[in-house]
N, C-alpha and C positions, 0 to 999 in steps of 0.2 A: 678193368672197368667196373666201376661201382654204379649199380643202377638202383634207383629209389622206386620201389614197387608201390608206395603209398600215394604218390602224386600222379595225377593224370593231366596231360596237356591236350586241349582241343585245338587243333590247328584252325579249323573252320567249322562253325555250326550252321547248318542250313536253316534258314527261317521257314516256318511252316507256310504252306501254300494257303491261299485264301479259303479254299474249300476245307482244308484241315483246321484252319483257325475258326471256322464257323461251326465245326462239328460239335455235337453235344459233349463229347469227351473233353475237347479243348476248353469249352465254356465252363464245364464243371471243375476242371483243373485250375482255371484262372480264378474261379470263385473260392476254391479251397485255399489258394495262395493269398487271397485278399486283394487281388488285382481288380481294377475297375473294369466292368463289362458293360458295354453299350449294346442294347438290343433294339432293333427297329422292326416293326411289322409292316411288310409291304402288301398292300391290297392290290389284287389283280396283277401281280407281277408276272411278266412274260405273256400277258394277253393284250389284246387290242381294245379292251373295253375302256371307256372314258367315263368314270363315275363323277368327276367334278364338272361343275358348270363351266362351259367355255365362254369366250367373249361373245360369240354369236348368240348364245342362249340369253345372255344378259341383255343384248340389244333387242332381241325379240320380246323380252319381258317389258322393256321400256317403250315398246313400239306405240305409235299413234295409229289413227285410222288409215292414214295414207301409206304406212309401212306395214303391210301384212301380206301373208301368203294367200293367193287365191285358191280356194278349194273348188272342186268340181261341183257344178250346180246339180240339184236333185233331178231336174228334167233330163240331163245327160245320163244320170244314173238309171232313171226309169227307161229311157230309150235303149240304153245298153242292155238292161235286164230283159226287156221285151224282145230285142234282136237275138239275144242269147237263147231265150226260150223258144223263139221261132225256129232256130236251127237245132233245137233239142240238145243243147250243150249244157253241161254243168259248169259251175264256176271253175272247178279244177281242170276240166277239159279245155276250156277257153284259155286258162292260164298257161297250160302246157303248150297250146298252139302258138302263143305269143312269147313264150320263154320267160314268163314271170311267175310269181308265187300266187297261190289262190287268194291270199290275204290282200294282194294288190287289187284284184278284181272285186273283192268284197268291199274294200274301201271306196273304189270308184262308184260302185252301185249304191252305196249308202251316202255318198256325197262328202266323205271325210278326207278323201285323198287330195293332195296338192296337185294342181294341174301340171301334167307332163305331156307335151304334144307328141313326143315319140311313142309313148305308151298308147295314147289315144289313136294315133295313126295305125298302129299295129292292130288295135281292136277294131277300127273301122274296116281294115282290109279283111279281117276274118269274118266279121258280121255282115259286111256289105251295107252298113248304115252310117250316115254322116253323124259325127259326134261333135264337130267343131264348126264354127261359122254361124251364119244366120239361118241356114236351112237344116237345122238339127232334126234328125229322124227320117230324112229323105234317103232313098237308096243312093248309093254311090254310083258314079258313072263308069267306074272301072270294071274289071272282071269280077264276077261273083263266084265264090268258092263254095 
């Protein structure tokens, strides 16, 4: 049997995995060989952040007077602040009692928050003061805590 030691036959060559193909070693090797390398930078890859403007944002930008979010009025914010101070609570303490962030309370008191009846109901329960309806500032009829 005569064997030729100079020739090598590959039966099967495994293609590199996607992770191996993206490694810096593989990229540098491809550049040395003169192959074309396509690189893309992915921003916020693997996160839940949305940097681009969505369709809803574009709609809000084009909104007219009849299509806008209602913000909490300043009177509600003042009543909320007075009720919180009467109970000797800080914004952070009130926020922890209703399972919200301190920033939410701050936005409601400054009148910047978009009206959310569930949050207002929680605050009413803790402070014992009405924040919705026509008799804003009146004590609630339920149990006072």
